[in-house]
C-alpha positions in Angstrom: 4.5 0.4 -13.2 6.0 -0.7 -9.8 4.9 -3.9 -8.3 2.9 -3.6 -5.1 4.6 -4.9 -1.9 2.8 -6.4 1.1 2.3 -2.9 2.8 0.7 -1.5 -0.4 -1.6 -4.6 -0.5 -2.6 -4.2 3.2 -3.5 -0.6 2.6 -5.6 -1.5 -0.5 -7.3 -4.4 1.3 -8.3 -2.0 4.1 -9.6 0.5 1.6 -11.7 -2.3 0.0 -13.3 -2.8 3.5 -13.9 1.1 3.9 -13.1 3.1 0.9 -13.9 6.4 2.6 -11.7 5.8 5.7 -9.5 8.9 6.4 -5.7 8.4 6.0 -5.1 9.0 9.6 -7.6 6.3 10.8 -6.3 3.9 8.0 -2.7 4.5 9.3 -3.8 3.7 12.9 -5.7 0.6 11.8 -2.7 -0.8 10.1 -0.1 0.3 12.6 1.7 2.6 10.0 2.7 6.3 10.1 0.2 8.6 8.4 2.9 9.8 6.1 3.8 6.3 5.0 0.2 5.6 4.0 -0.2 9.0 2.2 3.1 8.6 0.4 2.3 5.1 -0.7 -1.2 6.1 -1.9 0.3 8.9 -3.8 3.0 6.7 -5.4 0.4 4.1 -6.5 -1.7 6.8 -8.1 1.2 8.5 -9.8 2.5 5.1 -11.1 -0.9 4.2 -12.7 -1.3 1.1 -10.4 -4.7 2.3 -9.5 -7.8 2.6 -11.7 -9.8 5.8 -11.7 -12.5 6.0 -9.0 -15.2 5.9 -11.7 -14.1 2.3 -12.5 -15.8 1.3 -9.2 -19.2 2.6 -10.6 -21.6 -0.1 -11.8 -22.9 0.8 -15.4 -26.4 -0.3 -14.3 -26.5 2.7 -12.0 -26.2 4.9 -15.0 -28.9 3.1 -16.8 -26.7 0.9 -18.8 -27.7 -2.6 -17.4 -27.1 -4.6 -20.5 -23.5 -5.8 -21.1 -21.8 -7.6 -23.9 -18.5 -8.5 -25.5 -18.0 -7.4 -29.2 -15.3 -9.1 -31.3 -14.0 -7.0 -34.1 -12.0 -7.9 -37.2 -10.2 -5.0 -38.8 -8.0 -3.9 -41.5 -4.6 -4.0 -39.7 -3.3 -0.9 -41.4 -6.1 1.0 -39.8 -5.6 -0.2 -36.3 -4.9 3.3 -34.8 -7.9 4.8 -36.6 -10.2 2.2 -35.2 -9.0 2.5 -31.7 -9.2 6.4 -31.9 -12.9 6.0 -33.1 -13.7 3.4 -30.4 -12.3 5.8 -27.7 -15.1 8.1 -28.8 -17.9 5.6 -28.0 -18.8 6.0 -24.3 -20.4 2.6 -24.1 -17.0 1.0 -24.9 -15.7 0.3 -21.4 -12.5 -1.4 -22.5 -10.8 -2.7 -25.5 -8.1 -5.5 -25.8 -6.0 -6.9 -28.6 -6.1 -10.7 -27.9 -4.2 -13.5 -29.5 -6.1 -15.5 -32.1 -8.5 -14.8 -34.8 -10.1 -11.7 -33.3 -8.3 -8.5 -33.6 -10.0 -6.5 -30.9 -12.2 -7.6 -28.1 -14.4 -4.9 -26.4 -16.5 -4.9 -23.3 -19.5 -2.7 -23.9 -22.7 -1.6 -22.1 -26.1 -0.4 -23.3 -29.5 0.6 -22.0 -31.4 -2.2 -23.7 -31.0 -4.9 -26.3 -32.1 -2.4 -28.9 -29.6 0.1 -27.7 -26.9 -2.7 -27.7 -27.7 -3.0 -31.5 -27.0 0.7 -31.9 -23.7 0.5 -29.9 -22.7 -2.6 -32.1 -23.5 -0.7 -35.3 -21.5 2.4 -34.1 -18.6 0.0 -33.5 -19.0 -1.7 -36.9 -19.0 1.6 -38.6 -15.7 2.8 -37.1 -12.9 3.2 -39.7 -11.0 0.0 -40.3 -13.4 -2.3 -38.7 -14.6 -4.9 -41.2 -16.7 -7.2 -39.1 -18.1 -7.6 -35.6 -19.7 -10.2 -33.6 -21.7 -9.4 -30.4 -22.3 -11.7 -27.4 -24.7 -10.2 -24.9 -24.2 -11.4 -21.1 -27.2 -12.8 -19.4 -25.9 -12.2 -16.0 -22.7 -11.6 -14.1 -21.6 -14.6 -12.1 -18.2 -13.3 -10.9 -17.7 -9.5 -10.8 -14.4 -7.9 -11.4 -12.3 -8.4 -8.4 -8.6 -8.2 -7.2 -9.1 -8.9 -3.5 -7.9 -12.5 -3.8 -4.7 -11.3 -5.7 -4.0 -8.7 -3.0 -4.5 -11.2 -0.2 -2.4 -13.8 -1.9 1.3 -14.2 -2.2 
């Protein structure tokens, strides 16, 4: 993945302000050629620097207002099987392999606390997962953001 330069950052900050702005208007606003803006957006998309548009969607708008972190311990020899099974659970938004005692850390969503129990059980029953621990979030105090990183440096 190529690191973003100042021009890329300016384009993305402007898109944060108005995500539906046409490329021509965006180029005019930034004082860039339309082809430059278009080519840079295409390059960022091709290099996986941008998340899918669906990543902007709030899970609560899909009826999944409960969010939690699930820590999972697993049989290390079955890591790939566990990850493959976790990919099949739509409520698993992301999965990370952290340093420390936890093998996998998952951010999950659910419709209700009872539904969170169901999701946690579905995770626990994945091949290779030996133990889970779930921490439900009471509220979001700082949402996912990258604007400060784009504006910095």
